C-alpha positions as CSV (number, residue, x, y, z in Angstrom):
1,X,128.0,-130.3,6.7
2,X,128.9,-127.3,8.9
3,X,128.1,-127.6,12.6
4,X,126.4,-124.9,14.6
5,X,129.6,-124.3,16.5
6,X,131.5,-123.8,13.2
7,X,129.0,-121.3,12.0
8,X,129.3,-119.3,15.2
9,X,133.1,-119.4,14.9
10,X,132.8,-118.1,11.3
11,X,130.4,-115.3,12.3
12,X,132.6,-114.3,15.3
13,X,135.6,-114.0,12.9
14,X,133.8,-112.3,10.1
15,X,136.0,-109.3,10.5
16,X,139.1,-111.4,10.1
17,X,137.6,-113.0,7.0
18,X,136.6,-109.8,5.3
19,X,139.8,-108.0,6.4
20,X,141.8,-110.8,4.8
21,X,139.9,-110.6,1.6
22,X,140.4,-106.8,1.5
23,X,144.1,-107.1,2.3
24,X,144.8,-109.7,-0.4
25,X,142.9,-107.7,-3.0
26,X,144.9,-104.6,-2.1
27,X,148.2,-106.4,-1.9
28,X,147.9,-107.6,-5.5
29,X,148.3,-104.1,-6.8
30,X,150.4,-102.4,-4.2
31,X,153.3,-100.3,-5.6
32,X,151.7,-100.3,-9.1
33,X,150.9,-97.0,-10.7
34,X,147.5,-98.0,-12.0
35,X,146.6,-99.9,-8.8
36,X,143.2,-101.6,-8.8
37,X,142.6,-100.5,-12.4
38,X,144.5,-103.7,-13.4
39,X,141.6,-105.7,-12.2
40,X,139.6,-104.2,-15.1
41,X,142.4,-103.9,-17.7
42,X,143.6,-107.5,-17.5
43,X,140.2,-109.2,-18.1
44,X,139.2,-106.4,-20.6
45,X,142.3,-107.1,-22.6
46,X,141.5,-110.9,-22.7
47,X,137.9,-110.3,-23.8
48,X,139.1,-107.9,-26.5
49,X,141.8,-110.3,-27.7
50,X,139.3,-113.2,-27.9
51,X,136.8,-111.1,-29.7
52,X,139.2,-109.5,-32.2
53,X,141.1,-112.7,-33.0
54,X,138.2,-115.2,-33.2
55,X,135.4,-113.0,-34.6
56,X,137.3,-110.6,-36.8
57,X,140.5,-112.3,-37.9
58,X,139.8,-116.0,-37.8
59,X,136.1,-115.5,-38.2
60,X,135.5,-118.7,-36.2
61,X,131.9,-119.8,-36.1
62,X,129.9,-122.4,-34.1
63,X,127.8,-125.0,-35.8
64,X,124.2,-123.9,-35.9
65,X,124.8,-120.4,-34.4
66,X,124.6,-117.5,-36.8
67,X,126.5,-114.7,-35.0
68,X,130.0,-113.3,-35.6
69,X,130.6,-113.1,-31.8
70,X,129.3,-116.6,-31.1
71,X,132.6,-118.4,-30.8
72,X,134.1,-115.5,-28.8
73,X,131.2,-115.7,-26.3
74,X,131.4,-119.5,-26.3
75,X,135.2,-119.3,-25.5
76,X,134.8,-116.6,-22.8
77,X,131.9,-118.4,-21.2
78,X,134.0,-121.5,-20.8
79,X,137.4,-120.0,-20.0
80,X,136.2,-117.4,-17.5
81,X,134.2,-119.9,-15.5
82,X,136.9,-122.5,-15.7
83,X,139.2,-119.8,-14.3
84,X,137.0,-119.6,-11.2
85,X,137.2,-123.4,-10.7
86,X,141.0,-123.4,-11.2
87,X,141.5,-120.5,-8.8
88,X,139.5,-122.0,-6.0
89,X,140.9,-125.5,-6.2
90,X,144.5,-124.3,-6.7
91,X,144.4,-121.9,-3.9
92,X,142.5,-124.2,-1.6
93,X,145.0,-127.1,-2.1
94,X,147.8,-124.9,-0.8
95,X,146.0,-122.6,1.6
96,X,147.0,-124.4,4.8
97,X,150.6,-124.5,3.8
98,X,150.7,-120.9,2.7
99,X,149.2,-119.8,6.1
100,X,151.3,-122.2,8.2
101,X,152.8,-119.4,10.4
102,X,149.3,-117.9,10.9
103,X,147.9,-121.3,12.0
104,X,150.8,-121.9,14.4
105,X,150.7,-118.4,16.0
106,X,147.0,-117.6,16.2
107,X,144.0,-119.4,17.5
108,X,141.1,-119.0,15.0
109,X,138.7,-121.3,13.2
110,X,140.8,-122.9,10.4
111,X,137.7,-123.1,8.3
112,X,138.0,-119.4,7.8
113,X,140.9,-120.0,5.4
114,X,138.9,-121.9,2.7
115,X,136.2,-119.3,3.0
116,X,138.7,-116.5,2.4
117,X,139.8,-118.4,-0.7
118,X,136.3,-118.7,-2.1
119,X,135.5,-115.0,-1.4
120,X,138.7,-113.8,-3.1
121,X,138.0,-116.0,-6.1
122,X,134.4,-114.8,-6.3
123,X,135.5,-111.2,-6.1
124,X,137.9,-111.6,-9.0
125,X,135.3,-113.5,-10.9
126,X,132.6,-110.9,-10.3
127,X,134.9,-108.2,-11.8
128,X,135.9,-110.3,-14.8
129,X,132.4,-111.6,-15.5
130,X,130.9,-108.2,-14.9
131,X,133.0,-106.8,-17.8
132,X,132.0,-109.8,-19.9
133,X,128.4,-109.1,-19.2
134,X,128.9,-105.4,-20.3
135,X,130.4,-106.7,-23.5
136,X,127.3,-109.0,-24.1
137,X,125.0,-106.0,-23.6
138,X,126.9,-103.6,-25.8
139,X,127.3,-106.2,-28.6
140,X,123.6,-107.1,-28.5
141,X,124.1,-110.6,-27.3
142,X,122.8,-110.4,-23.7
143,X,120.5,-113.5,-23.2
144,X,117.8,-111.6,-21.2
145,X,116.1,-113.4,-18.3
146,X,117.9,-116.6,-19.2
147,X,121.0,-114.9,-17.7
148,X,119.5,-115.7,-14.2
149,X,120.2,-119.4,-14.8
150,X,123.9,-118.6,-14.3
151,X,123.5,-118.2,-10.5
152,X,122.3,-121.8,-9.6
153,X,125.0,-123.2,-11.9
154,X,127.6,-121.0,-10.2
155,X,126.5,-122.2,-6.7
156,X,127.0,-125.8,-7.8
157,X,130.4,-125.0,-9.3
158,X,131.6,-123.2,-6.1
159,X,130.5,-126.1,-3.9
160,X,132.2,-128.6,-6.2
161,X,135.4,-126.5,-6.3
162,X,135.8,-125.9,-2.6
163,X,134.8,-129.4,-1.7
164,X,137.5,-130.8,-4.0
165,X,139.9,-128.0,-3.0
166,X,139.6,-128.7,0.8
167,X,140.2,-132.4,0.3
168,X,143.3,-131.6,-1.7
169,X,144.4,-128.9,0.9
170,X,144.2,-131.3,3.8
171,X,146.0,-134.1,1.9
172,X,148.6,-131.7,0.7
173,X,149.7,-131.0,4.2
174,X,150.6,-134.7,4.8
175,X,151.6,-135.6,1.3
176,X,153.2,-132.7,-0.6
177,X,153.1,-134.5,-3.9
178,X,149.3,-134.0,-4.0
179,X,149.7,-130.3,-4.9
180,X,152.2,-131.0,-7.7
181,X,150.1,-133.8,-9.1
182,X,146.9,-131.7,-9.1
183,X,148.7,-128.8,-11.0
184,X,149.6,-131.3,-13.8
185,X,146.1,-132.8,-13.7
186,X,144.5,-129.4,-14.0
187,X,146.2,-128.9,-17.4
188,X,144.8,-132.1,-18.8
189,X,141.4,-131.5,-17.2
190,X,141.2,-128.1,-19.1
191,X,141.6,-129.7,-22.5
192,X,139.3,-132.6,-21.5
193,X,136.5,-130.1,-20.9
194,X,134.6,-128.8,-24.0
195,X,135.2,-125.0,-23.8
196,X,137.7,-124.4,-26.6
197,X,136.0,-126.8,-28.9
198,X,132.3,-127.7,-29.3
199,X,131.4,-131.2,-27.9
200,X,129.5,-131.9,-31.1
201,X,132.8,-132.3,-33.1
202,X,134.0,-135.2,-30.8
203,X,133.6,-138.9,-31.8
204,X,130.8,-140.6,-30.0
205,X,133.1,-142.7,-27.8
206,X,135.0,-139.6,-26.7
207,X,131.7,-137.9,-25.8
208,X,130.9,-140.8,-23.6
209,X,134.1,-140.3,-21.7
210,X,133.6,-136.5,-21.5
211,X,130.2,-137.2,-19.9
212,X,132.1,-138.5,-16.8
213,X,133.9,-135.1,-16.5
214,X,132.0,-133.2,-13.7
215,X,133.0,-129.9,-15.1
216,X,131.6,-130.6,-18.5
217,X,127.9,-130.1,-17.7
218,X,128.7,-126.9,-15.8
219,X,130.6,-125.4,-18.6
220,X,128.0,-126.5,-21.2
221,X,125.3,-124.9,-19.0
222,X,127.1,-121.6,-19.0
223,X,127.6,-121.8,-22.8
224,X,124.0,-122.8,-23.4
225,X,122.8,-119.7,-21.5
226,X,125.2,-117.2,-23.0
227,X,125.5,-118.5,-26.6
228,X,122.1,-120.2,-27.3
229,X,120.0,-118.2,-24.8
230,X,118.7,-121.4,-23.3
231,X,118.0,-122.3,-19.7
232,X,120.2,-125.1,-18.4
233,X,119.0,-128.7,-18.7
234,X,118.7,-129.1,-15.0
235,X,118.7,-132.9,-15.2
236,X,122.2,-132.9,-16.6
237,X,123.4,-131.0,-13.6
238,X,122.0,-133.4,-11.0
239,X,125.0,-135.8,-11.1
240,X,127.6,-133.0,-10.6
241,X,125.3,-131.4,-7.9
242,X,125.4,-134.8,-6.1
243,X,129.1,-135.1,-6.5
244,X,129.6,-131.5,-5.2
245,X,127.5,-132.3,-2.0
246,X,129.4,-135.5,-1.4
247,X,132.8,-133.7,-1.8
248,X,131.7,-131.0,0.6
249,X,130.6,-133.6,3.2
250,X,133.9,-135.6,2.8
251,X,136.0,-132.5,2.9
252,X,134.4,-131.4,6.2
253,X,134.8,-134.8,7.8
254,X,138.4,-135.0,6.7
255,X,139.0,-131.4,7.9
256,X,137.5,-132.1,11.3
257,X,139.5,-135.3,11.7
258,X,142.9,-133.9,10.6
259,X,142.7,-130.3,11.7
260,X,144.6,-130.9,15.0
261,X,147.3,-133.1,13.3
262,X,147.9,-130.5,10.5
263,X,149.6,-128.1,13.0
264,X,152.3,-130.6,13.6
265,X,152.9,-131.2,9.9
266,X,153.1,-127.5,8.9
């Protein structure tokens, strides 16, 4: 997937990668009074809104789950993890265009750019999901040891996201409509993934279609862990794991083949 030479290049430019992640994080809150505090306030506000509206005002409940916070946790488990997928794919599909000047002026391993995208997204996700975890603990809904099941699911999701994102990123250099199309597709994909609604309410034929959605088993795994305190059904994750590995292989092959041509198209 990644050659030994590529790994050496990434290691040699680790300072560039970490420095880029740090600069991007700092630049988001430059010239703001509260600065990095916004990284806490924004997700905290979202969690509070979901909790207050759905558990206190609408009193939404999930079938078979007797907890006033169940639907809020279900919603956050889906929306927060979907946000990681959307951020990685959206940033990756435009990363080569956004850094066109850098690519033309400096000689560095281009693979560093997707890695920077992933690290930035994971940093943002760690802050948001960390706050959500604190909420689970304070509300008495922390799933215990089952929580550890999140990490293998997260690895599969990141591989799937960056594999897809890199393919889109390379194609977007040569065909600029790719990025526009994916932005629209992402909106439909969101509602086609069972995170706002339980999959159990869907008709049988619609459930069959949802089963082809690679994000569905990932989101359902997160929700099963955080809402039902259940370990993921690993067999349901095998297809999306296979898809993630194939996408990563294809993206690296496409990247190697077109990396030289991209400079002329930027």
